[in-house]
N, CA, C, O and the ligand as a Tripos MOL2 file, in Angstrom:
@<TRIPOS>MOLECULE
protein
  297   295    75     0     0
PROTEIN
NO_CHARGES

@<TRIPOS>ATOM
      1 N          36.2640  -53.1790  -80.5950 N.3       1 MET1
      2 CA         36.6710  -52.9860  -79.1960 C.3       1 MET1
      3 C          37.9400  -52.1380  -79.2290 C.2       1 MET1
      4 O          38.9120  -52.4800  -79.9020 O.2       1 MET1
      5 N          37.9140  -51.0100  -78.4790 N.am      2 ALA2
      6 CA         39.0430  -50.1430  -78.3680 C.3       2 ALA2
      7 C          40.2110  -50.8280  -77.6740 C.2       2 ALA2
      8 O          40.0190  -51.5300  -76.6820 O.2       2 ALA2
      9 N          41.4460  -50.6250  -78.2010 N.am      3 ASP3
     10 CA         42.5940  -51.1310  -77.6730 C.3       3 ASP3
     11 C          43.1610  -50.1560  -76.6470 C.2       3 ASP3
     12 O          42.6380  -49.0580  -76.4610 O.2       3 ASP3
     13 N          44.2590  -50.5820  -75.9710 N.am      4 LEU4
     14 CA         44.7600  -49.7310  -74.9660 C.3       4 LEU4
     15 C          45.3560  -48.3820  -75.4580 C.2       4 LEU4
     16 O          45.3780  -47.4010  -74.7150 O.2       4 LEU4
     17 N          45.8240  -48.3570  -76.6890 N.am      5 CYS5
     18 CA         46.3180  -47.1390  -77.3460 C.3       5 CYS5
     19 C          45.2000  -46.1520  -77.5810 C.2       5 CYS5
     20 O          45.3160  -44.9460  -77.3660 O.2       5 CYS5
     21 N          44.1370  -46.7270  -78.0240 N.am      6 ASP6
     22 CA         42.9120  -45.9010  -78.3450 C.3       6 ASP6
     23 C          42.4510  -45.2310  -77.0590 C.2       6 ASP6
     24 O          42.1590  -44.0350  -77.0320 O.2       6 ASP6
     25 N          42.3930  -46.0050  -76.0180 N.am      7 ILE7
     26 CA         41.8740  -45.5070  -74.6470 C.3       7 ILE7
     27 C          42.9210  -44.3670  -74.2310 C.2       7 ILE7
     28 O          42.5220  -43.2420  -73.9310 O.2       7 ILE7
     29 N          44.2440  -44.7020  -74.2270 N.am      8 ALA8
     30 CA         45.2640  -43.8020  -73.7560 C.3       8 ALA8
     31 C          45.0710  -42.5070  -74.6130 C.2       8 ALA8
     32 O          45.0040  -41.4090  -74.0590 O.2       8 ALA8
     33 N          44.9820  -42.6520  -76.0070 N.am      9 GLY9
     34 CA         44.8190  -41.4130  -76.7970 C.3       9 GLY9
     35 C          43.5470  -40.6380  -76.3700 C.2       9 GLY9
     36 O          43.5990  -39.4110  -76.2960 O.2       9 GLY9
     37 N          42.5340  -41.2370  -76.1190 N.am     10 ALA10
     38 CA         41.2710  -40.5050  -75.8000 C.3      10 ALA10
     39 C          41.3780  -39.8320  -74.5490 C.2      10 ALA10
     40 O          40.8280  -38.7390  -74.4120 O.2      10 ALA10
     41 N          42.0760  -40.4010  -73.5410 N.am     11 LEU11
     42 CA         42.2560  -39.8530  -72.1440 C.3      11 LEU11
     43 C          43.2070  -38.6220  -72.3450 C.2      11 LEU11
     44 O          42.9470  -37.5440  -71.8110 O.2      11 LEU11
     45 N          44.2770  -38.8030  -73.1010 N.am     12 ALA12
     46 CA         45.1510  -37.6500  -73.3340 C.3      12 ALA12
     47 C          44.5150  -36.4890  -73.9680 C.2      12 ALA12
     48 O          44.7510  -35.3400  -73.5940 O.2      12 ALA12
     49 N          43.6640  -36.7930  -74.9800 N.am     13 GLU13
     50 CA         42.9550  -35.8090  -75.6520 C.3      13 GLU13
     51 C          41.9530  -35.0410  -74.7490 C.2      13 GLU13
     52 O          41.8130  -33.8220  -74.8450 O.2      13 GLU13
     53 N          41.2530  -35.8180  -73.8540 N.am     14 ARG14
     54 CA         40.3560  -35.1550  -72.9070 C.3      14 ARG14
     55 C          41.1180  -34.2760  -71.9350 C.2      14 ARG14
     56 O          40.6620  -33.1880  -71.5820 O.2      14 ARG14
     57 N          42.2840  -34.7480  -71.5010 N.am     15 GLU15
     58 CA         43.1600  -34.0250  -70.4840 C.3      15 GLU15
     59 C          43.6170  -32.7190  -71.1200 C.2      15 GLU15
     60 O          43.5970  -31.6490  -70.5110 O.2      15 GLU15
     61 N          44.0450  -32.8670  -72.4280 N.am     16 ARG16
     62 CA         44.5860  -31.6440  -73.0600 C.3      16 ARG16
     63 C          43.3680  -30.6410  -73.2380 C.2      16 ARG16
     64 O          43.5380  -29.4650  -72.9150 O.2      16 ARG16
     65 N          42.2320  -31.0350  -73.7050 N.am     17 ALA17
     66 CA         41.1250  -30.1840  -73.7290 C.3      17 ALA17
     67 C          40.7090  -29.4890  -72.4420 C.2      17 ALA17
     68 O          40.3090  -28.3250  -72.4260 O.2      17 ALA17
     69 N          40.8270  -30.2950  -71.3120 N.am     18 ALA18
     70 CA         40.4860  -29.6520  -70.0700 C.3      18 ALA18
     71 C          41.4670  -28.5860  -69.6210 C.2      18 ALA18
     72 O          41.1270  -27.5830  -68.9930 O.2      18 ALA18
     73 N          42.7360  -28.8790  -69.9950 N.am     19 ILE19
     74 CA         43.8660  -27.9600  -69.6550 C.3      19 ILE19
     75 C          43.6830  -26.7050  -70.4810 C.2      19 ILE19
     76 O          43.7260  -25.6050  -69.9310 O.2      19 ILE19
     77 N          43.4780  -26.8310  -71.7960 N.am     20 LEU20
     78 CA         43.2500  -25.6820  -72.6320 C.3      20 LEU20
     79 C          42.0150  -24.8930  -72.1650 C.2      20 LEU20
     80 O          42.0020  -23.6620  -72.1590 O.2      20 LEU20
     81 N          41.0560  -25.5950  -71.8040 N.am     21 ALA21
     82 CA         39.7680  -24.8440  -71.2630 C.3      21 ALA21
     83 C          40.1250  -24.0070  -70.0750 C.2      21 ALA21
     84 O          39.6600  -22.8790  -69.9150 O.2      21 ALA21
     85 N          40.9880  -24.5980  -69.2150 N.am     22 GLY22
     86 CA         41.3710  -23.8430  -67.9590 C.3      22 GLY22
     87 C          42.2980  -22.6550  -68.4100 C.2      22 GLY22
     88 O          42.1140  -21.5620  -67.8750 O.2      22 GLY22
     89 N          43.2070  -22.7870  -69.2870 N.am     23 LEU23
     90 CA         44.0940  -21.8550  -69.6330 C.3      23 LEU23
     91 C          43.3690  -20.7090  -70.4070 C.2      23 LEU23
     92 O          43.8010  -19.5590  -70.3230 O.2      23 LEU23
     93 N          42.2950  -21.0030  -71.1440 N.am     24 THR24
     94 CA         41.6870  -19.9570  -71.9960 C.3      24 THR24
     95 C          40.5700  -19.2450  -71.1090 C.2      24 THR24
     96 O          39.9830  -18.2490  -71.5330 O.2      24 THR24
     97 N          40.3210  -19.7570  -69.9540 N.am     25 ARG25
     98 CA         39.2410  -19.0630  -69.1950 C.3      25 ARG25
     99 C          39.7930  -17.8030  -68.6840 C.2      25 ARG25
    100 O          40.9550  -17.7710  -68.2780 O.2      25 ARG25
    101 N          39.0280  -16.7430  -68.6750 N.am     26 PRO26
    102 CA         39.5080  -15.5690  -68.1590 C.3      26 PRO26
    103 C          39.8850  -15.6440  -66.6160 C.2      26 PRO26
    104 O          39.2000  -16.2950  -65.8280 O.2      26 PRO26
    105 N          40.9660  -14.9690  -66.2540 N.am     27 ALA27
    106 CA         41.6010  -15.0740  -64.9170 C.3      27 ALA27
    107 C          40.4610  -14.7120  -63.9900 C.2      27 ALA27
    108 O          40.3980  -15.2410  -62.8800 O.2      27 ALA27
    109 N          39.5960  -13.8730  -64.3770 N.am     28 ALA28
    110 CA         38.5570  -13.3540  -63.3690 C.3      28 ALA28
    111 C          37.7200  -14.4430  -62.9240 C.2      28 ALA28
    112 O          37.1100  -14.2830  -61.8670 O.2      28 ALA28
    113 N          37.5850  -15.6080  -63.6110 N.am     29 GLU29
    114 CA         36.7960  -16.7240  -63.1990 C.3      29 GLU29
    115 C          37.4390  -17.6140  -62.1850 C.2      29 GLU29
    116 O          36.7960  -18.4560  -61.5590 O.2      29 GLU29
    117 N          38.8150  -17.3960  -62.0260 N.am     30 GLY30
    118 CA         39.5070  -18.1140  -60.9020 C.3      30 GLY30
    119 C          39.0040  -17.5320  -59.6840 C.2      30 GLY30
    120 O          38.2900  -16.5300  -59.7010 O.2      30 GLY30
    121 N          39.3580  -18.1370  -58.6050 N.am     31 ALA31
    122 CA         38.8900  -17.6100  -57.1780 C.3      31 ALA31
    123 C          40.0810  -17.1300  -56.3950 C.2      31 ALA31
    124 O          41.1430  -17.7520  -56.4260 O.2      31 ALA31
    125 N          39.9140  -16.0210  -55.6880 N.am     32 ASP32
    126 CA         40.9260  -15.5700  -54.7370 C.3      32 ASP32
    127 C          40.8340  -16.5050  -53.5090 C.2      32 ASP32
    128 O          41.8330  -16.8340  -52.8700 O.2      32 ASP32
    129 N          39.5790  -16.9150  -53.2140 N.am     33 ALA33
    130 CA         39.5080  -17.8110  -51.9810 C.3      33 ALA33
    131 C          38.9870  -19.1640  -52.3950 C.2      33 ALA33
    132 O          38.1380  -19.3250  -53.2710 O.2      33 ALA33
    133 N          39.5510  -20.1120  -51.7080 N.am     34 CYS34
    134 CA         39.1560  -21.5430  -51.8980 C.3      34 CYS34
    135 C          37.6990  -21.6740  -51.7640 C.2      34 CYS34
    136 O          37.1100  -21.1660  -50.8100 O.2      34 CYS34
    137 N          37.0630  -22.3730  -52.7350 N.am     35 GLN35
    138 CA         35.6440  -22.5770  -52.6720 C.3      35 GLN35
    139 C          35.2600  -23.6780  -51.6870 C.2      35 GLN35
    140 O          34.0800  -23.8970  -51.4120 O.2      35 GLN35
    141 N          36.2780  -24.3720  -51.1560 N.am     36 VAL36
    142 CA         35.9870  -25.4280  -50.1210 C.3      36 VAL36
    143 C          36.1300  -24.8720  -48.7300 C.2      36 VAL36
    144 O          35.1960  -24.8920  -47.9280 O.2      36 VAL36
    145 N          37.3420  -24.3640  -48.4530 N.am     37 CYS37
    146 CA         37.6270  -23.9490  -47.0640 C.3      37 CYS37
    147 C          37.5880  -22.4590  -46.9140 C.2      37 CYS37
    148 O          37.5070  -21.9800  -45.7830 O.2      37 CYS37
    149 N          37.6370  -21.7140  -47.9460 N.am     38 GLY38
    150 CA         37.5020  -20.2490  -47.8810 C.3      38 GLY38
    151 C          38.8060  -19.5130  -47.6500 C.2      38 GLY38
    152 O          38.8840  -18.2870  -47.5630 O.2      38 GLY38
    153 N          39.8140  -20.3480  -47.5570 N.am     39 GLU39
    154 CA         41.1900  -19.6660  -47.2750 C.3      39 GLU39
    155 C          41.6430  -19.0580  -48.5410 C.2      39 GLU39
    156 O          41.2190  -19.4720  -49.6210 O.2      39 GLU39
    157 N          42.5410  -18.0300  -48.4410 N.am     40 GLU40
    158 CA         42.9700  -17.4000  -49.7440 C.3      40 GLU40
    159 C          43.9240  -18.4460  -50.4990 C.2      40 GLU40
    160 O          44.7540  -19.1690  -49.9480 O.2      40 GLU40
    161 N          43.6640  -18.3870  -51.7550 N.am     41 ILE41
    162 CA         44.4560  -19.2750  -52.6150 C.3      41 ILE41
    163 C          45.7880  -18.5800  -52.7990 C.2      41 ILE41
    164 O          45.7930  -17.3770  -53.0600 O.2      41 ILE41
    165 N          46.9270  -19.2640  -52.6800 N.am     42 ASP42
    166 CA         48.1820  -18.6930  -52.7930 C.3      42 ASP42
    167 C          48.4550  -18.0670  -54.0840 C.2      42 ASP42
    168 O          48.0330  -18.6530  -55.0820 O.2      42 ASP42
    169 N          49.1120  -16.9400  -54.2290 N.am     43 ALA43
    170 CA         49.2150  -16.2090  -55.4240 C.3      43 ALA43
    171 C          50.1370  -17.1180  -56.3650 C.2      43 ALA43
    172 O          49.9790  -17.0830  -57.5860 O.2      43 ALA43
    173 N          51.0120  -17.8560  -55.8240 N.am     44 ALA44
    174 CA         51.8720  -18.7040  -56.7980 C.3      44 ALA44
    175 C          50.9800  -19.7480  -57.4850 C.2      44 ALA44
    176 O          51.0870  -20.0160  -58.6820 O.2      44 ALA44
    177 N          50.1090  -20.3110  -56.6690 N.am     45 ARG45
    178 CA         49.1730  -21.2690  -57.1750 C.3      45 ARG45
    179 C          48.3340  -20.6530  -58.2560 C.2      45 ARG45
    180 O          48.2320  -21.1940  -59.3580 O.2      45 ARG45
    181 N          47.7250  -19.5140  -57.9490 N.am     46 ARG46
    182 CA         46.9470  -18.8480  -58.9740 C.3      46 ARG46
    183 C          47.6460  -18.4990  -60.2280 C.2      46 ARG46
    184 O          47.0470  -18.4730  -61.3030 O.2      46 ARG46
    185 N          48.9150  -18.2300  -60.1080 N.am     47 ALA47
    186 CA         49.7000  -17.8430  -61.2940 C.3      47 ALA47
    187 C          49.8910  -19.2000  -62.1710 C.2      47 ALA47
    188 O          49.7680  -19.2220  -63.3960 O.2      47 ALA47
    189 N          50.1970  -20.2790  -61.4030 N.am     48 ALA48
    190 CA         50.4750  -21.5810  -61.9990 C.3      48 ALA48
    191 C          49.2330  -22.1960  -62.6450 C.2      48 ALA48
    192 O          49.2670  -22.7590  -63.7390 O.2      48 ALA48
    193 N          48.0990  -22.0480  -61.8750 N.am     49 CYS49
    194 CA         46.8660  -22.6180  -62.2840 C.3      49 CYS49
    195 C          45.7760  -21.6470  -62.4310 C.2      49 CYS49
    196 O          44.9030  -21.5730  -61.5650 O.2      49 CYS49
    197 N          45.7690  -20.8530  -63.5350 N.am     50 PRO50
    198 CA         44.6850  -19.9090  -63.6920 C.3      50 PRO50
    199 C          43.3740  -20.5140  -63.6870 C.2      50 PRO50
    200 O          43.1720  -21.5300  -64.3520 O.2      50 PRO50
    201 N          42.4370  -19.9580  -62.9700 N.am     51 GLY51
    202 CA         41.1080  -20.6300  -62.8440 C.3      51 GLY51
    203 C          40.9460  -21.6640  -61.7410 C.2      51 GLY51
    204 O          39.9050  -22.3010  -61.5780 O.2      51 GLY51
    205 N          42.0690  -21.7970  -60.9710 N.am     52 ALA52
    206 CA         41.9140  -22.6820  -59.8160 C.3      52 ALA52
    207 C          40.8690  -22.1550  -58.8500 C.2      52 ALA52
    208 O          40.7990  -20.9410  -58.6600 O.2      52 ALA52
    209 N          40.0990  -22.9500  -58.2650 N.am     53 VAL53
    210 CA         39.0070  -22.6590  -57.4160 C.3      53 VAL53
    211 C          39.2060  -23.2130  -56.0430 C.2      53 VAL53
    212 O          38.4440  -22.9200  -55.1210 O.2      53 VAL53
    213 N          40.3490  -24.1080  -55.8870 N.am     54 ARG54
    214 CA         40.6150  -24.6670  -54.5870 C.3      54 ARG54
    215 C          42.0110  -24.3130  -54.1560 C.2      54 ARG54
    216 O          42.8840  -24.1350  -55.0050 O.2      54 ARG54
    217 N          42.2790  -24.1950  -52.7530 N.am     55 CYS55
    218 CA         43.7200  -24.0770  -52.4530 C.3      55 CYS55
    219 C          44.3810  -25.4050  -52.6230 C.2      55 CYS55
    220 O          43.7010  -26.3830  -52.9330 O.2      55 CYS55
    221 N          45.7110  -25.4960  -52.4320 N.am     56 ALA56
    222 CA         46.4060  -26.6040  -52.7550 C.3      56 ALA56
    223 C          46.0340  -27.7970  -51.9000 C.2      56 ALA56
    224 O          45.9600  -28.9250  -52.3860 O.2      56 ALA56
    225 N          45.8020  -27.5440  -50.6370 N.am     57 ASP57
    226 CA         45.3720  -28.6050  -49.6630 C.3      57 ASP57
    227 C          44.0370  -29.2590  -50.0730 C.2      57 ASP57
    228 O          43.9220  -30.4840  -50.0950 O.2      57 ASP57
    229 N          43.0140  -28.4120  -50.4010 N.am     58 CYS58
    230 CA         41.7830  -28.8860  -50.7390 C.3      58 CYS58
    231 C          41.8700  -29.5360  -52.1770 C.2      58 CYS58
    232 O          41.1010  -30.4680  -52.4090 O.2      58 CYS58
    233 N          42.6810  -29.1500  -53.0860 N.am     59 GLN59
    234 CA         42.8310  -29.7060  -54.3380 C.3      59 GLN59
    235 C          43.4770  -31.0670  -54.1340 C.2      59 GLN59
    236 O          42.9800  -32.0390  -54.7030 O.2      59 GLN59
    237 N          44.5120  -31.2020  -53.3870 N.am     60 ASN60
    238 CA         45.0500  -32.5640  -53.1450 C.3      60 ASN60
    239 C          44.0330  -33.4750  -52.4480 C.2      60 ASN60
    240 O          44.0210  -34.6650  -52.7640 O.2      60 ASN60
    241 N          43.2200  -33.0350  -51.5690 N.am     61 ASP61
    242 CA         42.1890  -33.7430  -50.9200 C.3      61 ASP61
    243 C          41.2110  -34.2270  -51.9530 C.2      61 ASP61
    244 O          40.8370  -35.4000  -51.9680 O.2      61 ASP61
    245 N          40.7620  -33.2590  -52.8810 N.am     62 HIS62
    246 CA         39.8180  -33.4740  -53.8750 C.3      62 HIS62
    247 C          40.3800  -34.6720  -54.7790 C.2      62 HIS62
    248 O          39.6900  -35.6610  -55.0270 O.2      62 HIS62
    249 N          41.6070  -34.5160  -55.2210 N.am     63 GLU63
    250 CA         42.2360  -35.6060  -56.1780 C.3      63 GLU63
    251 C          42.3100  -36.9150  -55.4940 C.2      63 GLU63
    252 O          42.0190  -37.9650  -56.0680 O.2      63 GLU63
    253 N          42.7160  -36.8450  -54.2210 N.am     64 ARG64
    254 CA         42.7570  -38.2280  -53.4890 C.3      64 ARG64
    255 C          41.5110  -38.8250  -53.4790 C.2      64 ARG64
    256 O          41.4390  -40.0230  -53.7520 O.2      64 ARG64
    257 N          40.4050  -38.1230  -53.1790 N.am     65 ARG65
    258 CA         39.0790  -38.7350  -53.0860 C.3      65 ARG65
    259 C          38.6640  -39.2090  -54.5260 C.2      65 ARG65
    260 O          38.1050  -40.2900  -54.7100 O.2      65 ARG65
    261 N          38.9610  -38.3650  -55.4950 N.am     66 ARG66
    262 CA         38.5520  -38.7420  -56.8850 C.3      66 ARG66
    263 C          39.3810  -39.9870  -57.2460 C.2      66 ARG66
    264 O          38.7790  -40.9140  -57.7880 O.2      66 ARG66
    265 N          40.6870  -40.1060  -57.0050 N.am     67 ASP67
    266 CA         41.4220  -41.1910  -57.3700 C.3      67 ASP67
    267 C          40.8960  -42.5400  -56.6930 C.2      67 ASP67
    268 O          40.8730  -43.6150  -57.2930 O.2      67 ASP67
    269 N          40.4850  -42.3610  -55.3970 N.am     68 ARG68
    270 CA         39.9810  -43.4000  -54.7360 C.3      68 ARG68
    271 C          38.7380  -43.8620  -55.2890 C.2      68 ARG68
    272 O          38.5330  -45.0740  -55.3570 O.2      68 ARG68
    273 N          37.8170  -42.9630  -55.7240 N.am     69 ARG69
    274 CA         36.5500  -43.2550  -56.2960 C.3      69 ARG69
    275 C          36.8480  -44.0600  -57.6560 C.2      69 ARG69
    276 O          36.1950  -45.0510  -57.9820 O.2      69 ARG69
    277 N          37.8900  -43.5340  -58.4040 N.am     70 LEU70
    278 CA         38.1180  -44.2700  -59.6640 C.3      70 LEU70
    279 C          38.5690  -45.6100  -59.4730 C.2      70 LEU70
    280 O          38.1960  -46.5060  -60.2300 O.2      70 LEU70
    281 N          39.4930  -45.8530  -58.3360 N.am     71 ARG71
    282 CA         39.9720  -47.1800  -58.1710 C.3      71 ARG71
    283 C          38.9040  -48.1740  -57.5070 C.2      71 ARG71
    284 O          38.8670  -49.3690  -57.8010 O.2      71 ARG71
    285 N          38.1290  -47.6350  -56.6790 N.am     72 THR72
    286 CA         37.2030  -48.4970  -56.0230 C.3      72 THR72
    287 C          35.7690  -48.4950  -56.5980 C.2      72 THR72
    288 O          34.9780  -49.3930  -56.3090 O.2      72 THR72
    289 N          35.4590  -47.5140  -57.3850 N.am     73 GLY73
    290 CA         34.1200  -47.3740  -58.0040 C.3      73 GLY73
    291 C          33.1170  -46.9070  -56.9800 C.2      73 GLY73
    292 O          31.9180  -46.9580  -57.2520 O.2      73 GLY73
    293 N          33.5110  -46.4870  -55.8970 N.am     74 VAL74
    294 CA         32.6450  -45.9620  -54.8720 C.3      74 VAL74
    295 C          32.5920  -44.4450  -54.8150 C.2      74 VAL74
    296 O          31.8860  -43.8820  -53.9790 O.2      74 VAL74
    297 ZN         40.8420  -24.9430  -49.3670 Zn       75 ZN75
@<TRIPOS>BOND
     1     1     2 1
     2     2     3 1
     3     3     4 2
     4     3     5 am
     5     5     6 1
     6     6     7 1
     7     7     8 2
     8     7     9 am
     9     9    10 1
    10    10    11 1
    11    11    12 2
    12    11    13 am
    13    13    14 1
    14    14    15 1
    15    15    16 2
    16    15    17 am
    17    17    18 1
    18    18    19 1
    19    19    20 2
    20    19    21 am
    21    21    22 1
    22    22    23 1
    23    23    24 2
    24    23    25 am
    25    25    26 1
    26    26    27 1
    27    27    28 2
    28    27    29 am
    29    29    30 1
    30    30    31 1
    31    31    32 2
    32    31    33 am
    33    33    34 1
    34    34    35 1
    35    35    36 2
    36    35    37 am
    37    37    38 1
    38    38    39 1
    39    39    40 2
    40    39    41 am
    41    41    42 1
    42    42    43 1
    43    43    44 2
    44    43    45 am
    45    45    46 1
    46    46    47 1
    47    47    48 2
    48    47    49 am
    49    49    50 1
    50    50    51 1
    51    51    52 2
    52    51    53 am
    53    53    54 1
    54    54    55 1
    55    55    56 2
    56    55    57 am
    57    57    58 1
    58    58    59 1
    59    59    60 2
    60    59    61 am
    61    61    62 1
    62    62    63 1
    63    63    64 2
    64    63    65 am
    65    65    66 1
    66    66    67 1
    67    67    68 2
    68    67    69 am
    69    69    70 1
    70    70    71 1
    71    71    72 2
    72    71    73 am
    73    73    74 1
    74    74    75 1
    75    75    76 2
    76    75    77 am
    77    77    78 1
    78    78    79 1
    79    79    80 2
    80    79    81 am
    81    81    82 1
    82    82    83 1
    83    83    84 2
    84    83    85 am
    85    85    86 1
    86    86    87 1
    87    87    88 2
    88    87    89 am
    89    89    90 1
    90    90    91 1
    91    91    92 2
    92    91    93 am
    93    93    94 1
    94    94    95 1
    95    95    96 2
    96    95    97 am
    97    97    98 1
    98    98    99 1
    99    99   100 2
   100    99   101 am
   101   101   102 1
   102   102   103 1
   103   103   104 2
   104   103   105 am
   105   105   106 1
   106   106   107 1
   107   107   108 2
   108   107   109 am
   109   109   110 1
   110   110   111 1
   111   111   112 2
   112   111   113 am
   113   113   114 1
   114   114   115 1
   115   115   116 2
   116   115   117 am
   117   117   118 1
   118   118   119 1
   119   119   120 2
   120   119   121 am
   121   121   122 1
   122   122   123 1
   123   123   124 2
   124   123   125 am
   125   125   126 1
   126   126   127 1
   127   127   128 2
   128   127   129 am
   129   129   130 1
   130   130   131 1
   131   131   132 2
   132   131   133 am
   133   133   134 1
   134   134   135 1
   135   135   136 2
   136   135   137 am
   137   137   138 1
   138   138   139 1
   139   139   140 2
   140   139   141 am
   141   141   142 1
   142   142   143 1
   143   143   144 2
   144   143   145 am
   145   145   146 1
   146   146   147 1
   147   147   148 2
   148   147   149 am
   149   149   150 1
   150   150   151 1
   151   151   152 2
   152   151   153 am
   153   153   154 1
   154   154   155 1
   155   155   156 2
   156   155   157 am
   157   157   158 1
   158   158   159 1
   159   159   160 2
   160   159   161 am
   161   161   162 1
   162   162   163 1
   163   163   164 2
   164   163   165 am
   165   165   166 1
   166   166   167 1
   167   167   168 2
   168   167   169 am
   169   169   170 1
   170   170   171 1
   171   171   172 2
   172   171   173 am
   173   173   174 1
   174   174   175 1
   175   175   176 2
   176   175   177 am
   177   177   178 1
   178   178   179 1
   179   179   180 2
   180   179   181 am
   181   181   182 1
   182   182   183 1
   183   183   184 2
   184   183   185 am
   185   185   186 1
   186   186   187 1
   187   187   188 2
   188   187   189 am
   189   189   190 1
   190   190   191 1
   191   191   192 2
   192   191   193 am
   193   193   194 1
   194   194   195 1
   195   195   196 2
   196   195   197 am
   197   197   198 1
   198   198   199 1
   199   199   200 2
   200   199   201 am
   201   201   202 1
   202   202   203 1
   203   203   204 2
   204   203   205 am
   205   205   206 1
   206   206   207 1
   207   207   208 2
   208   207   209 am
   209   209   210 1
   210   210   211 1
   211   211   212 2
   212   211   213 am
   213   213   214 1
   214   214   215 1
   215   215   216 2
   216   215   217 am
   217   217   218 1
   218   218   219 1
   219   219   220 2
   220   219   221 am
   221   221   222 1
   222   222   223 1
   223   223   224 2
   224   223   225 am
   225   225   226 1
   226   226   227 1
   227   227   228 2
   228   227   229 am
   229   229   230 1
   230   230   231 1
   231   231   232 2
   232   231   233 am
   233   233   234 1
   234   234   235 1
   235   235   236 2
   236   235   237 am
   237   237   238 1
   238   238   239 1
   239   239   240 2
   240   239   241 am
   241   241   242 1
   242   242   243 1
   243   243   244 2
   244   243   245 am
   245   245   246 1
   246   246   247 1
   247   247   248 2
   248   247   249 am
   249   249   250 1
   250   250   251 1
   251   251   252 2
   252   251   253 am
   253   253   254 1
   254   254   255 1
   255   255   256 2
   256   255   257 am
   257   257   258 1
   258   258   259 1
   259   259   260 2
   260   259   261 am
   261   261   262 1
   262   262   263 1
   263   263   264 2
   264   263   265 am
   265   265   266 1
   266   266   267 1
   267   267   268 2
   268   267   269 am
   269   269   270 1
   270   270   271 1
   271   271   272 2
   272   271   273 am
   273   273   274 1
   274   274   275 1
   275   275   276 2
   276   275   277 am
   277   277   278 1
   278   278   279 1
   279   279   280 2
   280   279   281 am
   281   281   282 1
   282   282   283 1
   283   283   284 2
   284   283   285 am
   285   285   286 1
   286   286   287 1
   287   287   288 2
   288   287   289 am
   289   289   290 1
   290   290   291 1
   291   291   292 2
   292   291   293 am
   293   293   294 1
   294   294   295 1
   295   295   296 2
@<TRIPOS>SUBSTRUCTURE
     1 MET1         2 RESIDUE 1 A MET
     2 ALA2         6 RESIDUE 1 A ALA
     3 ASP3        10 RESIDUE 1 A ASP
     4 LEU4        14 RESIDUE 1 A LEU
     5 CYS5        18 RESIDUE 1 A CYS
     6 ASP6        22 RESIDUE 1 A ASP
     7 ILE7        26 RESIDUE 1 A ILE
     8 ALA8        30 RESIDUE 1 A ALA
     9 GLY9        34 RESIDUE 1 A GLY
    10 ALA10       38 RESIDUE 1 A ALA
    11 LEU11       42 RESIDUE 1 A LEU
    12 ALA12       46 RESIDUE 1 A ALA
    13 GLU13       50 RESIDUE 1 A GLU
    14 ARG14       54 RESIDUE 1 A ARG
    15 GLU15       58 RESIDUE 1 A GLU
    16 ARG16       62 RESIDUE 1 A ARG
    17 ALA17       66 RESIDUE 1 A ALA
    18 ALA18       70 RESIDUE 1 A ALA
    19 ILE19       74 RESIDUE 1 A ILE
    20 LEU20       78 RESIDUE 1 A LEU
    21 ALA21       82 RESIDUE 1 A ALA
    22 GLY22       86 RESIDUE 1 A GLY
    23 LEU23       90 RESIDUE 1 A LEU
    24 THR24       94 RESIDUE 1 A THR
    25 ARG25       98 RESIDUE 1 A ARG
    26 PRO26      102 RESIDUE 1 A PRO
    27 ALA27      106 RESIDUE 1 A ALA
    28 ALA28      110 RESIDUE 1 A ALA
    29 GLU29      114 RESIDUE 1 A GLU
    30 GLY30      118 RESIDUE 1 A GLY
    31 ALA31      122 RESIDUE 1 A ALA
    32 ASP32      126 RESIDUE 1 A ASP
    33 ALA33      130 RESIDUE 1 A ALA
    34 CYS34      134 RESIDUE 1 A CYS
    35 GLN35      138 RESIDUE 1 A GLN
    36 VAL36      142 RESIDUE 1 A VAL
    37 CYS37      146 RESIDUE 1 A CYS
    38 GLY38      150 RESIDUE 1 A GLY
    39 GLU39      154 RESIDUE 1 A GLU
    40 GLU40      158 RESIDUE 1 A GLU
    41 ILE41      162 RESIDUE 1 A ILE
    42 ASP42      166 RESIDUE 1 A ASP
    43 ALA43      170 RESIDUE 1 A ALA
    44 ALA44      174 RESIDUE 1 A ALA
    45 ARG45      178 RESIDUE 1 A ARG
    46 ARG46      182 RESIDUE 1 A ARG
    47 ALA47      186 RESIDUE 1 A ALA
    48 ALA48      190 RESIDUE 1 A ALA
    49 CYS49      194 RESIDUE 1 A CYS
    50 PRO50      198 RESIDUE 1 A PRO
    51 GLY51      202 RESIDUE 1 A GLY
    52 ALA52      206 RESIDUE 1 A ALA
    53 VAL53      210 RESIDUE 1 A VAL
    54 ARG54      214 RESIDUE 1 A ARG
    55 CYS55      218 RESIDUE 1 A CYS
    56 ALA56      222 RESIDUE 1 A ALA
    57 ASP57      226 RESIDUE 1 A ASP
    58 CYS58      230 RESIDUE 1 A CYS
    59 GLN59      234 RESIDUE 1 A GLN
    60 ASN60      238 RESIDUE 1 A ASN
    61 ASP61      242 RESIDUE 1 A ASP
    62 HIS62      246 RESIDUE 1 A HIS
    63 GLU63      250 RESIDUE 1 A GLU
    64 ARG64      254 RESIDUE 1 A ARG
    65 ARG65      258 RESIDUE 1 A ARG
    66 ARG66      262 RESIDUE 1 A ARG
    67 ASP67      266 RESIDUE 1 A ASP
    68 ARG68      270 RESIDUE 1 A ARG
    69 ARG69      274 RESIDUE 1 A ARG
    70 LEU70      278 RESIDUE 1 A LEU
    71 ARG71      282 RESIDUE 1 A ARG
    72 THR72      286 RESIDUE 1 A THR
    73 GLY73      290 RESIDUE 1 A GLY
    74 VAL74      294 RESIDUE 1 A VAL
    75 ZN75       297 GROUP 0 **** ****
C-alpha cells in the first residue's frame, strides 16, 4: 500500500510532466482566443502560460469546478 510520501511524489511527478509538456508545446498551439468564451487571451497570460487555451476568468472557473469535483466526487 502506497504511503502519503509515495502519493505526494507521484502527484508532483505528474504535475511536473504536465508543466513540461505545456512548456515544450509550440506556442502556435496556444490560443489567441479563449476556447470557452471566445474573448482574447491577455498577452501577459499567454506569455506566462504558453499553450493556454482559456482566458484567466474561464481558467479560474474551470479550476474551481475541477476542485469541487475532486472534493465531492461529483
Ligand atoms: Zn474565457
